[in-house]
C-alpha positions in Angstrom: -42.2 54.6 -31.2 -41.9 58.4 -31.1 -39.7 59.9 -28.4 -41.1 61.8 -25.4 -41.2 65.5 -26.0 -40.1 67.1 -22.7 -41.6 70.4 -21.5 -38.2 71.8 -20.6 -34.6 70.8 -19.8 -35.4 70.0 -16.1 -38.2 67.6 -17.3 -35.9 66.0 -19.8 -33.2 65.0 -17.3 -35.5 64.2 -14.3 -35.0 60.5 -14.5 -31.2 60.5 -14.2 -30.2 58.8 -11.0 -27.3 58.9 -8.6 -24.3 56.9 -9.9 -25.4 57.0 -13.5 -22.9 56.9 -16.4 -23.6 60.0 -18.5 -22.3 60.7 -22.0 -22.1 64.4 -22.8 -21.7 65.5 -26.4 -19.5 68.3 -27.5 -16.0 69.3 -28.6 -15.3 72.1 -26.2 -18.3 74.3 -26.5 -19.3 73.1 -30.0 -22.3 70.9 -29.8 -22.3 70.8 -26.0 -25.8 70.6 -24.5 -25.3 73.4 -22.0 -28.9 73.7 -20.9 -29.2 69.9 -20.3 -26.0 70.0 -18.2 -27.3 72.9 -16.1 -30.5 71.0 -15.6 -28.5 67.9 -14.6 -26.7 70.0 -12.0 -30.0 71.2 -10.6 -31.7 67.8 -10.5 -29.5 66.6 -7.7 -28.0 63.4 -9.2 -24.5 62.7 -7.7 -21.8 60.2 -8.0 -21.9 60.4 -11.7 -19.4 59.0 -14.2 -19.2 61.5 -17.1 -17.8 60.7 -20.5 -16.8 63.8 -22.5 -14.1 64.9 -24.9 -12.6 67.1 -22.1 -13.0 67.7 -18.3 -14.9 71.0 -18.4 -14.0 74.5 -19.2 -14.1 77.7 -17.1 -17.3 78.1 -15.0 -19.9 76.5 -17.2 -21.4 73.2 -18.1 -19.4 70.1 -17.1 -17.0 72.3 -15.1 -19.8 73.3 -12.8 -20.8 69.7 -12.3 -17.3 69.0 -11.2 -17.1 72.1 -9.0 -20.3 71.0 -7.1 -18.8 67.5 -6.6 -21.5 65.8 -8.6 -19.0 63.8 -10.6 -17.2 60.7 -9.3 -15.2 59.9 -12.4 -14.4 61.5 -15.7 -13.5 59.5 -18.9 -12.1 61.8 -21.5 -9.2 62.4 -23.9 -8.3 66.0 -22.9 -8.6 66.7 -19.2 -6.3 69.7 -18.7 -6.2 73.1 -20.4 -5.8 76.7 -19.3 -9.3 77.0 -17.9 -9.9 73.5 -16.5 -9.3 74.7 -12.9 -12.3 73.0 -11.3 -11.1 69.6 -12.6 -7.5 70.4 -11.6 -8.6 71.3 -8.1 -10.8 68.2 -7.6 -8.2 65.8 -9.1 -5.3 67.2 -7.0 -7.5 66.8 -3.9 -8.2 63.2 -4.8 -11.9 63.9 -5.1 -12.4 62.7 -8.7 -11.1 59.8 -10.7 -9.8 60.1 -14.2 -9.6 57.6 -17.0 -7.6 59.0 -19.9 -8.5 57.7 -23.3 -6.9 58.8 -26.6 -9.5 60.7 -28.7 -9.8 58.1 -31.5 -10.1 55.3 -29.0 -12.8 57.2 -27.1 -14.9 57.6 -30.3 -14.3 54.0 -31.3 -15.2 52.6 -27.8 -18.5 54.5 -28.0 -19.1 53.3 -31.5 -18.3 49.7 -30.4 -20.9 50.0 -27.6 -23.6 51.1 -30.1 -22.6 48.4 -32.7 -22.6 45.6 -30.2 -18.9 44.9 -30.6 -17.3 43.3 -27.6 -13.9 45.0 -28.0 -11.3 45.9 -30.5 -7.5 45.9 -30.9 -5.8 49.2 -31.6 -2.1 50.2 -31.8 -2.9 53.5 -30.1 -1.6 53.5 -26.6 0.4 50.3 -27.0 3.6 50.3 -25.0 2.5 53.2 -22.8 1.0 53.7 -19.3 -2.4 53.7 -21.0 -2.0 50.0 -21.8 -1.2 48.9 -18.3 -3.5 46.1 -17.1 -5.0 45.6 -20.6 -4.7 42.6 -22.9 -2.1 43.1 -25.7 -1.0 41.1 -28.6 1.1 41.3 -31.7 -0.6 41.2 -35.1 1.5 41.2 -38.3 4.4 42.4 -36.3 2.6 45.4 -34.8 1.7 45.7 -31.1 -2.0 46.2 -30.2 -4.0 46.8 -27.1 -7.5 45.6 -26.4 -10.0 48.3 -25.8 -13.6 47.7 -24.5 -16.9 49.5 -25.3 -18.1 52.4 -23.2 -21.8 51.8 -22.4 -23.8 54.4 -20.6 -27.1 54.9 -18.8 -27.9 58.1 -20.6 -26.5 60.4 -23.3 -27.0 64.1 -23.4 -26.5 65.5 -26.9 -27.3 68.6 -28.9 -28.6 68.8 -32.4 -30.0 71.5 -34.6 -33.3 69.9 -35.6 -35.5 67.0 -34.7 -38.7 65.7 -36.2 -41.5 64.3 -34.1 -40.0 60.8 -34.6 -36.7 61.9 -33.1 -34.6 61.9 -36.3 -31.8 64.4 -35.8 -29.8 66.8 -37.9 -26.8 68.5 -36.5 -25.2 71.9 -37.3 -21.8 71.3 -39.1 -19.1 70.2 -36.7 -21.4 70.5 -33.7 -22.3 66.8 -34.5 -18.9 65.6 -33.2 -19.5 62.9 -30.6 -23.3 63.2 -30.7 -24.1 60.4 -33.2 -21.9 57.7 -31.6 -23.0 58.7 -28.1 -26.7 58.4 -29.1 -26.1 54.7 -30.0 -24.1 53.9 -26.9 -26.6 54.8 -24.2 -29.6 53.1 -22.8 -31.4 56.4 -23.0 -30.7 59.4 -25.2 -31.9 62.9 -24.5 -31.5 65.4 -27.3 -31.6 69.2 -27.0 -32.6 70.8 -30.2 -33.3 74.3 -31.6 -36.5 73.2 -33.3 -38.9 70.3 -33.7 -40.5 69.9 -37.1 -43.4 67.6 -38.2 -42.6 64.2 -39.6 -41.5 64.7 -43.2 -39.9 68.1 -42.3 -36.4 66.6 -42.6 -35.1 65.1 -45.8 -34.3 61.5 -44.9 -31.1 61.8 -46.9 -29.7 64.2 -44.3 -30.7 62.5 -41.1 -27.6 61.7 -39.0 -29.1 60.1 -35.9 -32.2 58.0 -36.6 -35.0 58.4 -34.2 -34.8 54.8 -33.0 -31.8 55.9 -30.9 -33.6 58.9 -29.3 -35.8 58.6 -26.3 -36.4 62.2 -25.3 -36.4 65.5 -27.2 -36.5 69.0 -25.7 -36.7 72.2 -27.7 -34.5 74.9 -26.4 -34.4 77.8 -28.8 -31.2 79.8 -29.2 -28.0 80.0 -31.1 -26.8 76.5 -31.9 -23.1 76.1 -31.7 
């Protein structure tokens, strides 16, 4: 089934509800669907759990969602940097919950959700505070900790090009978390620079198959 082609960003995110778990692609600003995040802020949904590589930067995107107290919990690998002041303020005030996940574990937990894997053992985090409360075991003399999948209600991702069936091509490293997030969510919304007819993308270069994409919205501009 072909994805829905949304009229604009607001239309694309209109179904996101209070308390939803939302995956947001991007590595810093690279590949971050800024217009979709802005539309999510405007749509009024609150009490969100947001999964992202970091916890927002400066006064844009995810940082604004946190500033406006729309986010209940952040799951990320890199919550603090020089311009993460909105997260810092909310966290120190006890207004937001943080689940810190090593970056490789974050990517694999998302991939596990999309692949239908119930969990996996990894040495990353073993013997640290990050392993507290989790199952551990020794395999071939090495300590491992059990990590579980991260499933979500919706994924907001950014790609360079989509065709009318929702197949996606990304721009270089802007693909980062987009492909695994698209598979881990019940609904995937993709912001793209252009939508081309079926056959307009070489099948050999498709990264995210359209079967994982529910909504596409064309937002022209510089793709980073």
